[in-house]
BAVOKOL-185790 format. One record per atom (N, C-alpha, C): residue in three letters; atom name; x, y, z. Coordinates in steps of 0.001 Angstrom, whole numbers, padded with zeros to 6 digits. Each point is the difference from the previous one (the first is absolute). Layout:
<sites>
+-----+------+---------+---------+---------+
: res : atom :      xx :      yy :      zz :
+-----+------+---------+---------+---------+
: Ala :   CA :       X :       Y :       Z :
...
+-----+------+---------+---------+---------+
</sites>
This chain:
<sites>
+-----+------+---------+---------+---------+
: res : atom :      xx :      yy :      zz :
+-----+------+---------+---------+---------+
: Unk :    N : -004399 : -017755 : -004220 :
: Unk :   CA :  000579 :  001019 :  000848 :
: Unk :    C :  000090 :  001340 : -000715 :
: Unk :    N :  000358 : -000031 : -001281 :
: Unk :   CA :  000030 :  001236 : -000789 :
: Unk :    C : -001411 :  000544 : -000159 :
: Unk :    N : -000957 : -000901 : -000229 :
: Unk :   CA : -001399 :  000412 : -000126 :
: Unk :    C : -000490 :  000625 :  001307 :
: Unk :    N :  000304 : -000613 :  001117 :
: Unk :   CA : -000434 :  000527 :  001299 :
: Unk :    C :  000580 :  001383 :  000252 :
: Unk :    N :  001275 :  000192 : -000333 :
: Unk :   CA :  000639 :  001303 :  000190 :
: Unk :    C : -000653 :  001051 : -000887 :
: Unk :    N : -000297 : -000356 : -001252 :
: Unk :   CA : -000641 :  000939 : -000924 :
: Unk :    C : -001403 :  000352 :  000465 :
: Unk :    N : -000738 : -000985 :  000466 :
: Unk :   CA : -001355 :  000234 :  000494 :
: Unk :    C :  000012 :  000909 :  001223 :
: Unk :    N :  000940 : -000214 :  000907 :
: Unk :   CA :  000104 :  000831 :  001196 :
: Unk :    C :  000325 :  001437 : -000378 :
: Unk :    N :  000924 :  000202 : -000931 :
: Unk :   CA :  000370 :  001350 : -000438 :
: Unk :    C : -001181 :  000698 : -000665 :
: Unk :    N : -000748 : -000718 : -000815 :
: Unk :   CA : -001158 :  000586 : -000681 :
: Unk :    C : -001061 :  000433 :  001014 :
: Unk :    N : -000318 : -000873 :  000933 :
: Unk :   CA : -001021 :  000331 :  000999 :
: Unk :    C :  000433 :  001182 :  000856 :
: Unk :    N :  001269 :  000054 :  000353 :
: Unk :   CA :  000512 :  001126 :  000777 :
: Unk :    C : -000098 :  001296 : -000803 :
: Unk :    N :  000286 : -000065 : -001298 :
: Unk :   CA : -000031 :  001190 : -000856 :
: Unk :    C : -001408 :  000569 : -000144 :
: Unk :    N : -001020 : -000865 :  000025 :
: Unk :   CA : -001370 :  000490 : -000157 :
: Unk :    C : -000701 :  000194 :  001340 :
: Unk :    N :  000758 : -000156 :  001102 :
: Unk :   CA : -000537 :  000298 :  001320 :
: Unk :    C : -000829 : -001099 :  000624 :
: Unk :    N :  000218 : -001225 : -000398 :
: Unk :   CA : -000752 : -001114 :  000582 :
: Unk :    C :  000878 : -000796 :  000955 :
: Unk :    N : -000641 : -000567 :  000990 :
: Unk :   CA :  000690 : -000868 :  000944 :
: Unk :    C : -000024 : -001415 : -000560 :
: Unk :    N :  001127 : -000669 :  000086 :
: Unk :   CA :  000074 : -001375 : -000507 :
: Unk :    C :  000820 : -000842 :  000969 :
: Unk :    N : -000393 : -001250 :  000150 :
: Unk :   CA :  000742 : -000965 :  000806 :
: Unk :    C :  000433 : -001116 : -000941 :
: Unk :    N :  001298 : -000192 : -000116 :
: Unk :   CA :  000555 : -000993 : -000911 :
: Unk :    C :  000310 : -001278 :  000772 :
: Unk :    N : -000495 : -001120 : -000500 :
: Unk :   CA :  000332 : -001315 :  000539 :
: Unk :    C :  000561 : -000804 : -001162 :
: Unk :    N :  001311 : -000159 : -000017 :
: Unk :   CA :  000678 : -000721 : -001069 :
: Unk :    C :  000195 : -001445 :  000446 :
: Unk :    N : -000642 : -000941 : -000687 :
: Unk :   CA :  000071 : -001406 :  000382 :
: Unk :    C :  001089 : -000761 : -000747 :
: Unk :    N :  000859 :  000701 : -000704 :
: Unk :   CA :  001096 : -000625 : -000740 :
: Unk :    C :  001032 : -000534 :  000993 :
: Unk :    N :  000186 : -001325 :  000086 :
: Unk :   CA :  000944 : -000548 :  000977 :
: Unk :    C :  001458 :  000335 : -000310 :
: Unk :    N :  000300 :  000391 : -001221 :
: Unk :   CA :  001377 :  000328 : -000371 :
: Unk :    C :  000336 :  001470 :  000248 :
: Unk :    N : -000985 :  000801 :  000352 :
: Unk :   CA :  000235 :  001434 :  000219 :
: Unk :    C :  000759 :  000202 :  001311 :
: Unk :    N :  001160 :  000633 : -000102 :
: Unk :   CA :  000820 :  000252 :  001189 :
: Unk :    C :  000192 :  001483 :  000265 :
: Unk :    N :  000087 :  000807 : -001054 :
: Unk :   CA :  000211 :  001441 :  000131 :
: Unk :    C : -001233 :  000729 : -000505 :
: Unk :    N : -000440 :  000993 :  000762 :
: Unk :   CA : -001202 :  000736 : -000360 :
: Unk :    C :  000325 :  001477 : -000161 :
: Unk :    N : -000506 :  000608 : -001073 :
: Unk :   CA :  000203 :  001425 : -000267 :
: Unk :    C : -001235 :  000804 :  000389 :
: Unk :    N : -000768 : -000522 :  000926 :
: Unk :   CA : -001222 :  000649 :  000459 :
: Unk :    C : -000244 : -000447 :  001435 :
: Unk :    N : -000810 :  000751 :  000744 :
: Unk :   CA : -000277 : -000409 :  001381 :
: Unk :    C : -000838 : -001282 :  000038 :
: Unk :    N :  000374 : -000922 :  000833 :
: Unk :   CA : -000700 : -001277 :  000115 :
: Unk :    C : -001073 :  000123 :  001076 :
: Unk :    N : -001221 : -000411 : -000320 :
: Unk :   CA : -001113 :  000108 :  000941 :
: Unk :    C : -000051 : -001165 :  000978 :
: Unk :    N :  000449 : -001144 : -000423 :
: Unk :   CA : -000050 : -001188 :  000866 :
: Unk :    C :  001351 : -000656 :  000025 :
+-----+------+---------+---------+---------+
</sites>
């Protein structure tokens, strides 16, 4: 989840579109927009 949030922030900073799909079953809170 921390990795997904960092990746989303990096892609946003360099102007790229990214869709994050976090398959971690224990993830409950997200600090980034969820695509699915």
